[in-house]
Structure formats: C-alpha cells, structure tokens
N, CA, C and O of each residue as an XYZ file, in Angstrom:
884
protein
N      41.846      1.867     12.464
C      42.207      2.095     11.070
C      41.878      3.526     10.705
O      40.796      4.020     11.023
N      42.802      4.193     10.043
C      42.584      5.573      9.642
C      42.865      5.722      8.170
O      43.931      5.342      7.684
N      41.887      6.287      7.452
C      42.027      6.489      6.010
C      41.567      7.896      5.651
O      40.681      8.448      6.304
N      42.158      8.469      4.630
C      41.687      9.758      4.142
C      40.553      9.550      3.148
O      40.562      8.592      2.375
N      39.579     10.452      3.173
C      38.449     10.315      2.269
C      38.290     11.558      1.393
O      37.240     11.782      0.791
N      39.361     12.364      1.335
C      39.247     13.618      0.600
C      38.920     13.398     -0.866
O      38.237     14.224     -1.471
N      39.386     12.307     -1.449
C      39.141     12.066     -2.864
C      38.176     10.908     -3.098
O      37.996     10.473     -4.235
N      37.553     10.406     -2.030
C      36.638      9.285     -2.152
C      35.263      9.768     -2.614
O      34.723     10.718     -2.047
N      34.684      9.121     -3.644
C      33.315      9.487     -4.052
C      32.364      9.294     -2.880
O      32.551      8.385     -2.072
N      31.357     10.134     -2.785
C      30.418     10.016     -1.665
C      29.054     10.545     -2.059
O      28.935     11.460     -2.874
N      28.013      9.948     -1.461
C      26.664     10.457     -1.623
C      26.484     11.702     -0.755
O      27.109     11.821      0.299
N      25.639     12.620     -1.191
C      25.295     13.782     -0.381
C      24.326     13.362      0.715
O      23.811     12.244      0.706
N      24.082     14.266      1.660
C      23.123     13.995      2.726
C      21.737     13.687      2.138
O      21.055     12.764      2.584
N      21.337     14.468      1.136
C      20.015     14.237      0.547
C      19.967     12.918     -0.227
O      18.926     12.261     -0.256
N      21.050     12.534     -0.838
C      21.086     11.252     -1.548
C      20.998     10.081     -0.573
O      20.346      9.078     -0.864
N      21.649     10.204      0.573
C      21.536      9.157      1.595
C      20.093      9.065      2.079
O      19.539      7.974      2.214
N      19.492     10.228      2.340
C      18.113     10.253      2.816
C      17.169      9.643      1.795
O      16.249      8.910      2.156
N      17.394      9.946      0.511
C      16.554      9.377     -0.546
C      16.717      7.870     -0.615
O      15.761      7.149     -0.905
N      17.929      7.390     -0.348
C      18.185      5.937     -0.373
C      17.447      5.244      0.770
O      16.919      4.146      0.594
N      17.409      5.878      1.935
C      16.643      5.323      3.058
C      15.156      5.308      2.717
O      14.476      4.301      2.915
N      14.657      6.431      2.202
C      13.237      6.544      1.868
C      12.804      5.464      0.889
O      11.683      4.960      0.959
N      13.699      5.115     -0.019
C      13.418      4.067     -1.015
C      13.088      2.738     -0.355
O      12.320      1.948     -0.904
N      13.666      2.480      0.830
C      13.512      1.189      1.498
C      12.363      1.139      2.501
O      12.116      0.090      3.097
N      11.660      2.246      2.698
C      10.563      2.255      3.663
C       9.279      1.835      2.953
O       8.861      2.491      1.999
N       8.653      0.758      3.401
C       7.485      0.222      2.677
C       6.214      1.022      2.894
O       6.087      1.775      3.860
N       5.291      0.846      1.988
C       3.979      1.479      2.074
C       3.278      1.030      3.355
O       3.279     -0.155      3.688
N       2.684      1.978      4.064
C       1.938      1.661      5.273
C       2.757      1.617      6.542
O       2.204      1.373      7.614
N       4.067      1.846      6.459
C       4.932      1.750      7.634
C       4.747      2.944      8.567
O       4.505      4.066      8.124
N       4.867      2.677      9.872
C       4.905      3.728     10.890
C       6.373      3.905     11.267
O       7.024      2.959     11.711
N       6.891      5.115     11.089
C       8.336      5.345     11.131
C       8.682      6.521     12.038
O       8.014      7.555     12.015
N       9.731      6.352     12.834
C      10.273      7.460     13.615
C      11.613      7.871     13.013
O      12.487      7.033     12.791
N      11.764      9.162     12.752
C      13.007      9.705     12.216
C      13.739     10.442     13.328
O      13.214     11.404     13.889
N      14.949      9.993     13.649
C      15.713     10.583     14.735
C      16.194     11.988     14.426
O      16.074     12.473     13.301
N      16.740     12.628     15.443
C      17.243     13.997     15.331
C      18.440     14.052     14.384
O      19.236     13.114     14.325
N      18.561     15.145     13.653
C      19.705     15.340     12.764
C      19.449     14.828     11.358
O      18.381     15.042     10.785
N      20.450     14.146     10.814
C      20.391     13.669      9.436
C      19.123     12.874      9.108
O      18.567     13.074      8.028
N      18.635     11.981      9.982
C      17.432     11.201      9.632
C      16.203     12.039      9.287
O      15.332     11.573      8.553
N      16.116     13.273      9.805
C      14.923     14.083      9.521
C      14.790     14.380      8.026
O      13.688     14.654      7.552
N      15.892     14.331      7.280
C      15.847     14.594      5.837
C      15.043     13.545      5.077
O      14.563     13.814      3.976
N      14.889     12.360      5.648
C      14.166     11.281      4.980
C      12.735     11.705      4.656
O      12.177     11.293      3.638
N      12.142     12.527      5.521
C      10.746     12.952      5.321
C      10.549     13.678      3.997
O       9.465     13.633      3.415
N      11.593     14.344      3.522
C      11.481     15.124      2.282
C      11.639     14.272      1.025
O      11.506     14.780     -0.088
N      11.923     12.977      1.196
C      12.206     12.122      0.036
C      11.294     10.900     -0.048
O      11.519     10.021     -0.881
N      10.276     10.833      0.796
C       9.372      9.685      0.752
C       8.568      9.711     -0.542
O       8.036     10.758     -0.910
N       8.467      8.575     -1.243
C       7.728      8.535     -2.514
C       6.274      8.959     -2.325
O       5.631      8.581     -1.346
N       5.764      9.743     -3.268
C       4.401     10.266     -3.152
C       3.336      9.181     -3.282
O       2.190      9.379     -2.878
N       3.720      8.027     -3.849
C       2.731      6.966     -4.036
C       2.677      6.001     -2.851
O       1.987      4.984     -2.916
N       3.401      6.309     -1.764
C       3.362      5.470     -0.563
C       2.787      6.255      0.601
O       3.029      7.454      0.741
N       2.024      5.565      1.430
C       1.549      6.170      2.673
C       2.472      5.715      3.794
O       2.426      4.563      4.225
N       3.308      6.634      4.259
C       4.211      6.369      5.370
C       3.829      7.307      6.500
O       3.779      8.523      6.314
N       3.559      6.746      7.668
C       3.098      7.524      8.821
C       4.301      7.838      9.704
O       4.910      6.937     10.280
N       4.640      9.129      9.805
C       5.808      9.546     10.575
C       5.425      9.900     12.008
O       4.489     10.659     12.261
N       6.182      9.323     12.932
C       5.967      9.511     14.375
C       7.150     10.292     14.947
O       8.294     10.104     14.532
N       6.852     11.174     15.910
C       7.912     11.900     16.609
C       7.750     11.691     18.098
O       6.633     11.726     18.613
N       8.860     11.471     18.802
C       8.778     11.090     20.206
C       8.217     12.194     21.100
O       7.815     11.918     22.231
N       8.182     13.442     20.616
C       7.592     14.505     21.428
C       6.072     14.517     21.371
O       5.436     15.377     21.981
N       5.478     13.561     20.635
C       4.035     13.395     20.669
C       3.303     13.841     19.428
O       2.275     14.513     19.514
N       3.826     13.471     18.269
C       3.183     13.794     16.993
C       3.179     12.544     16.128
O       4.164     11.806     16.106
N       2.089     12.297     15.420
C       2.067     11.240     14.424
C       1.333     11.793     13.201
O       0.337     12.505     13.324
N       1.847     11.448     12.022
C       1.277     11.965     10.789
C       1.987     13.206     10.294
O       1.368     14.067      9.668
N       3.288     13.313     10.566
C       4.056     14.466     10.092
C       4.259     14.407      8.590
O       4.357     13.331      8.000
N       4.320     15.589      7.978
C       4.643     15.710      6.570
C       6.047     16.244      6.407
O       6.814     16.261      7.369
N       6.407     16.683      5.198
C       7.747     17.224      4.952
C       7.939     18.570      5.637
O       6.999     19.129      6.203
N       9.158     19.083      5.583
C       9.454     20.388      6.174
C       8.627     21.472      5.483
O       8.372     21.383      4.282
N       8.209     22.491      6.228
C       7.409     23.556      5.615
C       8.248     24.423      4.681
O       9.473     24.467      4.788
N       7.574     25.107      3.772
C       8.255     26.049      2.894
C       8.780     27.214      3.718
O       8.219     27.538      4.765
N       9.838     27.837      3.260
C      10.427     28.966      3.972
C       9.381     30.068      4.141
O       8.707     30.459      3.188
N       9.266     30.551      5.364
C       8.285     31.582      5.671
C       6.964     31.030      6.163
O       6.108     31.787      6.620
N       6.783     29.703      6.076
C       5.530     29.086      6.515
C       5.719     28.219      7.757
O       4.864     27.393      8.075
N       6.828     28.405      8.454
C       7.112     27.621      9.656
C       6.144     27.981     10.787
O       5.798     29.147     10.971
N       5.722     26.983     11.526
C       4.895     27.168     12.715
C       5.639     26.486     13.863
O       5.682     25.258     13.934
N       6.227     27.285     14.766
C       7.062     26.705     15.813
C       6.265     26.101     16.966
O       6.842     25.677     17.967
N       4.938     26.063     16.826
C       4.124     25.238     17.721
C       3.992     23.821     17.156
O       3.439     22.933     17.805
N       4.501     23.624     15.951
C       4.438     22.318     15.288
C       5.867     21.919     14.940
O       6.398     22.301     13.897
N       6.476     21.146     15.829
C       7.893     20.791     15.686
C       8.104     19.296     15.906
O       7.243     18.606     16.453
N       9.266     18.808     15.470
C       9.645     17.424     15.753
C      10.507     17.379     17.009
O      10.674     18.394     17.683
N      11.054     16.207     17.326
C      11.825     16.049     18.561
C      13.109     16.867     18.547
O      13.673     17.153     19.603
N      13.576     17.246     17.361
C      14.771     18.074     17.253
C      14.458     19.558     17.225
O      15.330     20.377     16.934
N      13.197     19.911     17.533
C      12.722     21.301     17.565
C      12.746     21.962     16.187
O      12.801     23.188     16.087
N      12.704     21.158     15.133
C      12.607     21.684     13.785
C      11.135     21.791     13.389
O      10.353     20.897     13.713
N      10.739     22.857     12.699
C       9.342     22.964     12.262
C       9.004     21.891     11.233
O       9.807     21.593     10.349
N       7.821     21.321     11.353
C       7.351     20.284     10.427
C       5.944     20.644      9.973
O       5.363     21.623     10.442
N       5.412     19.863      9.074
C       4.017     20.010      8.671
C       3.237     18.814      9.189
O       3.817     17.812      9.607
N       1.917     18.930      9.158
C       1.049     17.846      9.614
C       0.120     17.465      8.472
O      -0.567     18.316      7.907
N       0.105     16.183      8.138
C      -0.742     15.701      7.054
C      -2.184     15.515      7.544
O      -2.408     15.420      8.751
N      -3.153     15.460      6.642
C      -4.541     15.192      7.048
C      -4.608     13.903      7.865
O      -4.054     12.878      7.466
N      -5.290     13.961      9.012
C      -5.380     12.800      9.890
C      -4.306     12.759     10.954
O      -4.374     11.934     11.866
N      -3.303     13.642     10.858
C      -2.244     13.690     11.868
C      -2.785     14.170     13.203
O      -3.839     14.803     13.263
N      -2.056     13.866     14.284
C      -2.549     14.253     15.604
C      -1.410     14.442     16.600
O      -0.267     14.065     16.343
N      -1.749     15.030     17.734
C      -0.824     15.269     18.828
C      -1.283     14.473     20.045
O      -2.472     14.198     20.202
N      -0.334     14.104     20.906
C      -0.704     13.371     22.115
C       0.397     13.522     23.144
O       1.456     14.081     22.858
N       0.145     13.024     24.337
C       1.069     13.184     25.453
C       2.392     12.460     25.191
O       2.443     11.425     24.527
N       3.447     13.041     25.734
C       4.786     12.447     25.616
C       4.801     10.997     26.105
O       5.442     10.142     25.494
N       4.101     10.722     27.197
C       4.066      9.362     27.748
C       3.418      8.385     26.772
O       3.855      7.241     26.653
N       2.376      8.834     26.075
C       1.733      7.977     25.085
C       2.672      7.700     23.915
O       2.676      6.608     23.346
N       3.469      8.714     23.567
C       4.432      8.545     22.480
C       5.456      7.471     22.826
O       5.796      6.632     21.991
N       5.944      7.504     24.062
C       6.912      6.493     24.486
C       6.263      5.118     24.624
O       6.924      4.097     24.433
N       4.985      5.090     24.952
C       4.277      3.802     24.997
C       4.214      3.185     23.605
O       4.316      1.967     23.454
N       4.047      4.025     22.591
C       4.066      3.528     21.216
C       5.431      2.953     20.871
O       5.535      1.895     20.251
N       6.476      3.666     21.281
C       7.841      3.230     20.987
C       8.164      1.910     21.700
O       8.683      0.974     21.092
N       7.855      1.858     22.969
C       8.205      0.686     23.777
C       7.289     -0.500     23.516
O       7.646     -1.645     23.791
N       6.104     -0.216     22.981
C       5.128     -1.281     22.782
C       5.233     -1.996     21.452
O       4.390     -2.837     21.138
N       6.252     -1.681     20.662
C       6.444     -2.374     19.394
C       5.531     -1.897     18.280
O       5.242     -2.646     17.348
N       5.067     -0.635     18.371
C       4.131     -0.124     17.376
C       4.804      0.591     16.206
O       4.131      1.020     15.269
N       6.135      0.718     16.258
C       6.871      1.357     15.165
C       7.482      0.283     14.265
O       8.124     -0.653     14.740
N       7.272      0.435     12.977
C       7.857     -0.530     12.035
C       9.340     -0.272     11.823
O      10.132     -1.211     11.738
N       9.715      0.997     11.739
C      11.103      1.377     11.458
C      11.458      2.616     12.264
O      10.638      3.525     12.398
N      12.673      2.661     12.805
C      13.218      3.925     13.287
C      14.532      4.169     12.548
O      15.264      3.231     12.230
N      14.814      5.429     12.284
C      16.043      5.810     11.585
C      16.817      6.736     12.506
O      16.321      7.800     12.878
N      18.024      6.342     12.876
C      18.818      7.072     13.857
C      20.194      7.431     13.308
O      20.669      6.818     12.352
N      20.825      8.417     13.912
C      22.224      8.700     13.649
C      23.079      7.899     14.615
O      22.551      7.244     15.513
N      24.402      7.945     14.440
C      25.268      7.168     15.325
C      26.687      7.713     15.338
O      27.161      8.302     14.367
N      27.353      7.497     16.476
C      28.798      7.745     16.575
C      29.567      6.497     16.148
O      30.625      6.588     15.525
N      29.018      5.327     16.491
C      29.622      4.037     16.118
C      28.520      2.992     15.966
O      27.483      3.052     16.628
N      28.773      2.039     15.080
C      27.945      0.839     14.953
C      28.904     -0.338     14.855
O      29.890     -0.284     14.119
N      28.614     -1.402     15.597
C      29.502     -2.562     15.561
C      29.077     -3.536     14.472
O      27.975     -3.445     13.930
N      29.962     -4.460     14.164
C      29.695     -5.464     13.133
C      28.497     -6.334     13.488
O      27.865     -6.911     12.603
N      28.178     -6.434     14.778
C      27.036     -7.251     15.216
C      25.781     -6.418     15.430
O      24.784     -6.926     15.943
N      25.817     -5.132     15.040
C      24.623     -4.302     15.136
C      24.445     -3.558     16.432
O      23.367     -3.021     16.683
N      25.480     -3.505     17.278
C      25.393     -2.688     18.486
C      25.435     -1.214     18.081
O      26.119     -0.841     17.127
N      24.704     -0.391     18.810
C      24.585      1.035     18.488
C      25.144      1.887     19.615
O      24.848      1.662     20.789
N      25.957      2.872     19.242
C      26.448      3.875     20.192
C      26.145      5.242     19.594
O      26.795      5.658     18.635
N      25.162      5.942     20.155
C      24.783      7.212     19.540
C      24.400      8.312     20.527
O      23.837      9.331     20.129
N      24.704      8.113     21.820
C      24.273      9.141     22.767
C      25.417      9.874     23.455
O      25.199     10.936     24.037
N      26.627      9.334     23.403
C      27.769     10.018     24.025
C      29.066      9.447     23.473
O      29.183      8.243     23.242
N      30.040     10.332     23.266
C      31.375      9.868     22.861
C      32.244      9.597     24.081
O      33.341      9.051     23.963
N      31.752      9.979     25.239
C      32.531      9.804     26.455
C      33.596     10.858     26.643
O      34.343     10.813     27.620
N      33.682     11.811     25.724
C      34.687     12.873     25.832
C      34.365     13.778     27.021
O      33.197     13.927     27.381
N      35.391     14.387     27.640
C      35.162     15.219     28.829
C      34.176     16.361     28.608
O      33.443     16.729     29.525
N      34.150     16.931     27.393
C      33.265     18.064     27.130
C      31.969     17.655     26.432
O      31.181     18.512     26.031
N      31.747     16.340     26.287
C      30.537     15.856     25.611
C      29.320     16.036     26.513
O      29.412     15.907     27.734
N      28.188     16.335     25.898
C      26.936     16.459     26.647
C      26.095     15.211     26.372
O      25.487     15.111     25.306
N      26.047     14.256     27.311
C      25.261     13.032     27.073
C      23.796     13.375     26.844
O      23.204     14.136     27.609
N      23.214     12.814     25.794
C      21.829     13.136     25.459
C      21.168     11.928     24.815
O      20.983     11.887     23.599
N      20.814     10.947     25.634
C      20.254      9.721     25.080
C      18.834      9.933     24.569
O      18.418      9.265     23.623
N      18.073     10.860     25.182
C      16.701     11.088     24.732
C      15.917      9.781     24.683
O      15.937      8.993     25.629
N      15.229      9.565     23.568
C      14.458      8.331     23.411
C      15.160      7.286     22.580
O      14.534      6.319     22.147
N      16.466      7.460     22.344
C      17.184      6.564     21.433
C      17.139      5.107     21.874
O      16.972      4.214     21.043
N      17.286      4.857     23.170
C      17.253      3.465     23.651
C      15.894      2.837     23.401
O      15.799      1.688     22.970
N      14.841      3.603     23.676
C      13.484      3.095     23.474
C      13.218      2.818     21.999
O      12.603      1.811     21.645
N      13.692      3.729     21.139
C      13.491      3.562     19.706
C      14.270      2.373     19.165
O      13.722      1.533     18.451
N      15.552      2.310     19.510
C      16.433      1.280     18.953
C      15.954     -0.129     19.280
O      16.082     -1.041     18.463
N      15.404     -0.299     20.475
C      14.984     -1.637     20.896
C      13.481     -1.875     20.728
O      13.024     -3.018     20.738
N      12.712     -0.785     20.574
C      11.271     -0.940     20.460
C      10.776     -1.086     19.034
O       9.761     -1.737     18.789
N      11.496     -0.476     18.081
C      11.072     -0.556     16.681
C      11.364     -1.943     16.118
O      12.294     -2.620     16.557
N      10.562     -2.357     15.145
C      10.771     -3.667     14.537
C      12.063     -3.717     13.729
O      12.708     -4.761     13.643
N      12.442     -2.567     13.129
C      13.712     -2.473     12.413
C      14.370     -1.148     12.770
O      13.707     -0.114     12.847
N      15.684     -1.190     12.988
C      16.443      0.028     13.267
C      17.450      0.252     12.155
O      18.332     -0.576     11.925
N      17.312      1.373     11.471
C      18.255      1.790     10.441
C      19.121      2.917     11.000
O      18.655      3.729     11.800
N      20.371      2.961     10.579
C      21.277      4.027     11.000
C      21.813      4.760      9.780
O      22.186      4.140      8.784
N      21.848      6.087      9.868
C      22.452      6.937      8.839
C      23.667      7.632      9.447
O      23.564      8.255     10.503
N      24.818      7.525      8.781
C      26.015      8.203      9.275
C      27.099      8.191      8.202
O      27.058      7.367      7.288
N      28.058      9.091      8.305
C      29.256      8.994      7.474
C      30.017      7.751      7.909
O      30.005      7.393      9.086
N      30.676      7.097      6.966
C      31.431      5.907      7.342
C      32.636      6.264      8.208
O      32.998      5.519      9.118
N      33.252      7.408      7.918
C      34.456      7.811      8.644
C      34.228      9.074      9.459
O      33.388      9.907      9.120
N      34.987      9.201     10.536
C      34.990     10.434     11.317
C      35.767     11.500     10.559
O      36.351     11.224      9.512
N      35.773     12.710     11.086
C      36.511     13.801     10.450
C      38.012     13.533     10.437
O      38.740     14.095      9.619
N      38.474     12.675     11.343
C      39.903     12.343     11.382
C      40.217     11.042     10.653
O      41.349     10.562     10.702
N      39.211     10.461      9.968
C      39.456      9.299      9.138
C      39.312      7.952      9.805
O      39.720      6.939      9.237
N      38.737      7.914     11.002
C      38.511      6.638     11.689
C      37.160      6.062     11.274
O      36.188      6.797     11.108
N      37.109      4.751     11.110
C      35.857      4.106     10.727
C      34.863      4.127     11.889
O      35.215      3.822     13.028
N      33.619      4.492     11.581
C      32.554      4.424     12.577
C      31.907      3.042     12.607
O      31.195      2.707     13.553
N      32.155      2.243     11.575
C      31.758      0.836     11.590
C      32.922      0.069     12.174
O      33.993      0.012     11.570
N      32.727     -0.522     13.343
C      33.824     -1.116     14.110
C      33.491     -2.550     14.513
O      32.338     -2.977     14.457
N      34.520     -3.276     14.917
C      34.289     -4.634     15.413
C      33.488     -4.610     16.707
O      32.559     -5.397     16.887
N      33.855     -3.698     17.608
C      33.133     -3.546     18.875
C      33.141     -2.068     19.238
O      34.165     -1.399     19.100
N      32.007     -1.558     19.700
C      31.903     -0.141     20.032
C      32.794      0.209     21.231
O      32.879     -0.545     22.201
N      33.441      1.348     21.143
C      34.248      1.845     22.262
C      33.538      2.977     22.984
O      33.976      3.397     24.055
N      32.444      3.478     22.412
C      31.633      4.511     23.054
C      30.515      3.844     23.851
O      30.210      2.674     23.619
N      29.900      4.568     24.786
C      28.780      3.994     25.565
C      27.674      3.460     24.652
O      27.277      4.114     23.687
N      27.187      2.269     24.973
C      26.217      1.569     24.127
C      24.800      2.099     24.353
O      24.373      2.323     25.486
N      24.088      2.290     23.244
C      22.674      2.655     23.287
C      21.808      1.404     23.261
O      20.859      1.284     24.036
N      22.135      0.471     22.367
C      21.375     -0.766     22.240
C      22.247     -1.864     21.673
O      23.131     -1.596     20.859
N      22.013     -3.096     22.090
C      22.817     -4.240     21.651
C      22.105     -4.981     20.523
O      20.915     -5.287     20.613
N      22.853     -5.262     19.466
C      22.365     -6.087     18.351
C      21.014     -5.587     17.829
O      20.092     -6.375     17.613
N      20.909     -4.277     17.630
C      19.625     -3.699     17.227
C      19.632     -3.122     15.817
O      18.564     -2.967     15.224
N      20.798     -2.799     15.259
C      20.867     -2.168     13.940
C      20.839     -3.241     12.857
O      21.680     -4.140     12.835
N      19.870     -3.137     11.967
C      19.777     -4.127     10.897
C      20.368     -3.618      9.582
O      20.869     -4.403      8.778
N      20.306     -2.299      9.364
C      20.844     -1.761      8.112
C      21.530     -0.424      8.376
O      21.021      0.420      9.113
N      22.697     -0.252      7.754
C      23.520      0.938      7.927
C      23.634      1.673      6.601
O      24.083      1.107      5.604
N      23.222      2.946      6.592
C      23.302      3.790      5.400
C      24.425      4.798      5.623
O      24.319      5.662      6.493
N      25.492      4.692      4.848
C      26.599      5.626      4.981
C      26.721      6.464      3.718
O      25.949      6.304      2.773
N      27.698      7.354      3.718
C      27.907      8.218      2.559
C      28.566      7.493      1.396
O      28.690      8.053      0.307
N      28.996      6.237      1.618
C      29.652      5.497      0.532
C      29.048      4.123      0.268
O      29.299      3.540     -0.787
N      28.263      3.597      1.194
C      27.716      2.249      1.014
C      26.518      2.020      1.919
O      26.354      2.681      2.945
N      25.680      1.063      1.512
C      24.582      0.580      2.347
C      24.943     -0.842      2.760
O      25.263     -1.679      1.917
N      24.891     -1.106      4.055
C      25.400     -2.367      4.590
C      24.363     -3.014      5.501
O      23.883     -2.382      6.442
N      24.015     -4.262      5.228
C      23.147     -5.035      6.114
C      24.009     -5.734      7.161
O      25.015     -6.361      6.830
N      23.608     -5.620      8.423
C      24.331     -6.282      9.513
C      23.546     -7.523      9.902
O      22.481     -7.431     10.512
N      24.080     -8.682      9.545
C      23.368     -9.947      9.681
C      24.189    -10.934     10.516
O      25.377    -10.712     10.750
N      23.555    -12.025     10.965
C      24.322    -13.056     11.688
C      25.450    -13.645     10.843
O      26.417    -14.188     11.377
N      25.317    -13.533      9.513
C      26.355    -14.068      8.613
C      27.469    -13.059      8.343
O      28.487    -13.411      7.748
N      27.287    -11.811      8.773
C      28.315    -10.802      8.570
C      27.763     -9.508      8.011
O      26.552     -9.363      7.843
N      28.656     -8.561      7.722
C      28.293     -7.247      7.200
C      28.234     -7.318      5.679
O      29.261     -7.432      5.010
N      27.022     -7.249      5.145
C      26.811     -7.446      3.707
C      26.576     -6.118      2.999
O      25.623     -5.404      3.312
N      27.437     -5.789      2.052
C      27.298     -4.563      1.278
C      26.263     -4.802      0.182
O      26.449     -5.661     -0.680
N      25.168     -4.033      0.220
C      24.104     -4.217     -0.781
C      24.051     -3.070     -1.785
O      23.371     -3.165     -2.807
N      24.769     -1.985     -1.493
C      24.819     -0.855     -2.419
C      26.121     -0.107     -2.181
O      26.627     -0.053     -1.060
N      26.658      0.471     -3.258
C      27.968      1.129     -3.188
C      27.938      2.351     -4.091
O      27.418      2.294     -5.205
N      28.496      3.455     -3.610
C      28.505      4.684     -4.387
C      29.297      4.485     -5.683
O      30.318      3.797     -5.689
N      28.831      5.081     -6.765
C      29.538      4.995     -8.043
C      30.944      5.580     -7.900
O      31.146      6.619     -7.272
N      31.896      4.887     -8.495
C      33.268      5.376     -8.481
C      34.125      4.812     -7.369
O      35.322      5.093     -7.307
N      33.532      4.019     -6.490
C      34.289      3.388     -5.408
C      34.193      1.879     -5.558
O      33.094      1.333     -5.657
N      35.329      1.207     -5.576
C      35.318     -0.244     -5.717
C      35.108     -0.903     -4.357
O      35.315     -0.284     -3.313
N      34.695     -2.168     -4.388
C      34.512     -2.910     -3.143
C      35.830     -3.006     -2.379
O      35.846     -2.890     -1.153
N      36.923     -3.216     -3.089
C      38.245     -3.313     -2.442
C      38.608     -1.998     -1.755
O      39.181     -1.995     -0.666
N      38.269     -0.880     -2.401
C      38.562      0.430     -1.799
C      37.702      0.659     -0.565
O      38.166      1.231      0.422
N      36.448      0.214     -0.617
C      35.572      0.323      0.545
C      36.131     -0.476      1.716
O      36.143     -0.001      2.851
N      36.590     -1.684      1.437
C      37.110     -2.539      2.504
C      38.291     -1.895      3.231
O      38.477     -2.116      4.428
N      39.080     -1.111      2.523
C      40.233     -0.440      3.142
C      39.814      0.623      4.154
O      40.619      1.042      4.986
N      38.557      1.059      4.084
C      38.098      2.131      4.955
C      37.631      1.659      6.324
O      37.462      2.472      7.233
N      37.420      0.357      6.483
C      36.904     -0.157      7.752
C      37.601     -1.449      8.153
O      37.962     -2.248      7.289
N      37.797     -1.667      9.466
C      38.409     -2.921      9.930
C      37.440     -4.098      9.907
O      37.852     -5.249     10.050
N      36.155     -3.809      9.728
C      35.142     -4.874      9.706
C      35.198     -5.586      8.354
O      35.154     -4.940      7.307
N      35.295     -6.910      8.378
C      35.313     -7.674      7.132
C      33.946     -7.584      6.467
O      32.922     -7.895      7.075
N      33.948     -7.155      5.211
C      32.716     -6.949      4.484
C      32.454     -8.083      3.492
O      33.384     -8.730      3.010
N      31.181     -8.309      3.199
C      30.765     -9.302      2.200
C      30.098     -8.569      1.066
O      29.190     -7.773      1.307
N      30.512     -8.806     -0.160
C      29.900     -8.158     -1.308
C      28.610     -8.902     -1.653
O      28.648     -9.992     -2.224
N      27.475     -8.307     -1.303
C      26.174     -8.962     -1.525
C      25.339     -8.203     -2.543
O      24.117     -8.345     -2.574
N      25.988     -7.400     -3.372
C      25.254     -6.660     -4.381
C      24.724     -7.628     -5.448
O      25.408     -8.565     -5.859
N      23.505     -7.372     -5.874
C      22.872     -8.255     -6.852
C      23.556     -8.107     -8.211
O      23.167     -8.770     -9.173
C-alpha cells in the first residue's frame, strides 16, 4: 500500500520522544537505541527516576550535554556525547550484554525499518545491495528486555507502510514489539490485534487506516 503523507498531520521527532517518555514508569531501567530513541532521554519527567543503560557499558546516563560541554570520552552506543547522573557508572561491554540478555532491562526503545502486526521486528538491514548490515545489540535488546518499544515514521519516504502484515526485511526478533510509536499514532501490538491508543490531532481513525494494510482497532479511551 502506498499513500502520500505530504498533507497528513504529524508529530515532530521531539513530540514522539516525549510521548515515549510519558509511558516509562518510575524506577525503570531503560536502554535507548541508536538514532531517534536517544531523544527520549531529553524528555523524561523530572519527578521520575529512570535509569538509562547503554550497550557500550554505561548505566545512569543523563540528558545530552549543553553545547560546548561535550565530553567525547562519555558517549552512548551511537557515539553521541551524553551526561552521567550521580551514581552512574561504566563497565565492560560483556557485562553490559549480560544485563541485556539476563532480563535486567525493563524497557528498550528501538528504531525499525518494519514492524509486523504480530510484533516481529526488522531493524538491522533492508537487504538492499548497498545496505550495510549493522545488527549491533538489537537482537539482545529486543528479546532480553521485558518490554520493547519501537519509534519510527509510519510511512517510508516513498509512502509505503512500515507497519506490515509480515516483515519482508531480515528479522531482528519475533513477536517482541509490544508498543509502536509513530509520527501519527501510538499502537499496541497485542494477540487481539493492532490497537490504536493515541492519534495525532487532525487525523481521523479512517484516514489512519488508509495508510497501512494492517487492520487497526480503535482502542482510544
């Protein structure tokens, strides 16, 4: 299915990140994936203690540093400079992966090329001839965290839905995505179907349904 989104209302990257941050509970240990998910750190409510983990061996990360105060010895997995909160620490890469694989993360937030209606994740390669496969720790995160959230635009630049019945790109993890945050809607992927729990202002449920081949359920309160 191909649709144009030039005139479709949409949340900004920071608005999507703020929406994810809203759903992260107090006391959670969270890994933010490379790219768009890193923005979530800048929107976490000040009245919650959320412990941010990075697969390169950091726990207790704070928001991005102010311009001019970057320390490139203190970076996240995407090589972006970060800050460290009181009590934060560094450790070996192997220990970081042990945390991921051992079920010690409450939530991971990842980007994606495709997500299926049943929660399958494809986020490490498009399979294109010039693509550079880079799975990193995505498989460990997607299957090791108690909950996996995905942030992505609903449509590709050519208007194809990234929410699909079945992934056509190489799979990162099967049935692992529980909630999908897009630029137009927030969707829970459940055994009962894809439930829309939030929708950008100015877009109707019927208009949203036209953007994806996956049958959606309107579950907004």
